[in-house]
C-alpha positions as CSV (number, residue, x, y, z in Angstrom):
1,C,8.9,7.2,7.0
2,A,12.2,6.5,5.1
3,V,14.9,8.8,5.8
4,D,18.2,9.2,3.9
5,Q,20.8,11.6,5.2
6,G,18.2,13.3,7.4
7,R,15.9,13.9,4.7
8,I,12.3,12.1,4.5
9,V,12.3,10.4,1.1
10,G,9.3,8.3,1.6
11,I,6.3,7.9,3.8
12,A,3.5,5.5,4.3
13,S,0.3,6.1,6.5
14,F,-2.1,3.1,7.5
15,R,-4.8,2.2,9.9
16,T,-7.5,-0.3,10.8
17,P,-10.9,1.3,10.0
18,S,-13.2,1.4,12.9
19,D,-15.9,0.2,10.7
20,G,-14.1,-2.8,9.1
21,P,-12.7,-6.1,10.0
22,A,-10.2,-6.0,12.8
23,D,-7.8,-8.1,11.0
24,T,-7.7,-5.6,8.0
25,V,-5.8,-2.5,7.6
26,T,-6.0,0.4,5.1
27,L,-3.1,1.9,3.4
28,F,-3.9,5.6,3.0
29,Q,-0.8,7.2,1.8
30,F,2.3,5.8,0.1
31,H,4.6,8.2,-1.4
32,V,8.4,8.3,-2.5
33,D,10.3,11.4,-3.5
34,S,10.0,11.3,-7.4
35,G,13.6,11.8,-7.5
36,R,14.2,8.5,-5.9
37,W,11.7,6.4,-7.8
38,R,13.1,3.0,-9.0
39,S,15.9,3.2,-6.0
40,G,14.4,0.4,-3.9
41,I,13.0,2.9,-1.3
42,G,9.3,2.1,-2.2
43,T,10.1,-1.7,-1.8
44,A,11.8,-1.2,1.4
45,L,9.0,1.0,2.8
46,H,6.5,-1.5,1.7
47,A,8.4,-4.4,3.3
48,A,8.3,-2.3,6.5
49,C,4.6,-1.8,6.4
50,V,4.1,-5.6,5.9
51,E,6.4,-6.5,8.8
52,Q,4.4,-4.1,11.1
53,W,1.0,-5.6,9.7
54,R,2.2,-9.0,10.3
55,T,3.3,-8.0,14.0
56,D,0.0,-6.4,14.4
57,G,-1.9,-9.6,13.5
58,R,-3.4,-8.1,10.2
59,R,-4.2,-10.6,7.6
60,T,-5.3,-8.2,4.7
61,A,-4.4,-4.8,3.6
62,V,-6.4,-2.8,1.1
63,L,-6.0,0.6,-0.8
64,E,-7.4,2.7,-3.4
65,V,-5.3,3.9,-6.2
66,H,-6.2,6.2,-8.9
67,T,-7.2,4.5,-12.3
68,G,-4.9,6.7,-14.2
69,N,-1.9,6.1,-12.0
70,E,-0.4,3.1,-13.9
71,R,3.0,3.6,-12.4
72,A,1.7,3.1,-8.9
73,Q,-0.5,0.3,-10.1
74,R,2.5,-1.5,-11.5
75,F,4.5,-1.0,-8.3
76,Y,1.6,-2.4,-6.2
77,A,1.5,-5.4,-8.6
78,R,5.1,-6.0,-8.2
79,Q,4.7,-6.1,-4.4
80,G,1.8,-8.7,-4.6
81,W,-1.4,-6.6,-4.6
82,T,-4.3,-7.7,-6.7
83,P,-7.8,-6.0,-7.6
84,D,-9.9,-6.3,-4.7
85,P,-13.1,-8.4,-5.4
86,L,-15.0,-6.8,-2.7
87,R,-14.5,-3.3,-4.1
88,P,-14.6,-3.5,-8.0
89,A,-14.0,-0.2,-9.9
90,D,-17.2,1.6,-10.6
91,E,-17.7,2.1,-14.4
92,G,-16.2,5.7,-15.0
93,G,-14.9,5.7,-11.4
94,H,-11.5,7.3,-10.4
95,H,-10.3,4.7,-8.0
96,L,-9.3,1.0,-8.1
97,G,-9.5,-1.0,-5.0
98,L,-6.6,-3.4,-4.3
99,R,-5.9,-6.1,-1.8
100,Y,-2.8,-7.6,-0.3
101,T,-2.6,-10.8,1.8
102,V,-0.3,-10.5,4.7
103,T,1.5,-14.0,5.0
104,G,3.0,-15.2,8.1
105,E,6.6,-15.4,6.8
């Protein structure tokens, strides 16, 4: 969670799926209060996630984003996410799979 003056302004939720590779984590939720968009909270929250993934020995993160959510897609692209070649969007589908490589920085 990202907290400002006692108020939650951002949240991320992720886990390692039981049916997937042990070194891969799935980002299920990533939200920043709309009044705080473009303030750096999302970038800081994402960096905290990456640090935890690195600490946990994860090499890859995956997520699904709605195809119509271009703002989120741009955010993820700025953070280094790319289209997931293992989960291409279905024709007419509503979700786009993205992949992030966790580096050992």
